[in-house]
C-alpha positions, 0 to 999 in steps of 0.5 A: 937646666934652667934657673927658677926662683932661687933654684934649679929646675931639671930639664924634662927627663926623656922617657926610657925606651920600652924594655921587654921584661923576661918572665920570672925565673922558676925556682930550682927545686929537688924532690923525691917522688912518693914511695920511690927513690926517684928524685925530680930535679928542676935543674935537669929539665931546663932546656929539655921539657915544659914542667907542670907543677900541680900543688894539691892536697888530700884534704882539698875537695876540688883537687880530688874532683879535678884529679881524673881530668888532670890525669887525662891532661898528663896522658895527652902531653907526657910524651910530648916534652911535658913533665908533670908533678903533683906536689901534695902540700901540708900533707902526710904520706899516709893521706897522700897514698889514700888520695892517690889510691882513691882517685887512681892517680897515675902521674908522679907525686911528691910531698911538700909538707912544709911548703918549702917549694910551694912558697917559692912558687907563690902558693896561696892555696890548693889547687895551684898550678905553675907552668914552667917553660923550657927556659926555666921561666914561669909561663903561667900560674893558675889559682883554683880549679880552672887549670885543667880546662886552661892547660891544653891550650897553654901547652899547645901554644908552648909546644907549637909556637915556642915559648910565650910571655908570662901570664898570671891566670 
């Protein structure tokens, strides 16, 4: 330290070493599938599967338009270590059943009527897609309709090259 006009001046601080930051951990959740006794518990999937959460709603027009394309992504990756779950937010079971029937949905669907799960994942509106890697970290958050186009490349990277750094798209 040096004495400077009646006070002390600190020596210049050394820059801290660069630190690699881990992706944010995905919040744990458990939810019962629509019209089923089966429950999806995220804790059971960590270390085993990549998880894709699709927050959508029966009243969301882009969600309906993308439903078939999202279903094709599910079909392509469901047997490759990727678990998919559509969470219908602020919706009733009756409206979700109509959505599932109208759009021929074959992927797992659950309800999140009060955004209990959505808010913990940074939900800002539908459609919203979150990819959680095998370590239980959020690998991507995709707001809007671009998820169906971006998911294949992202999932291929996670499956082929191991876990990737966190990205917000």
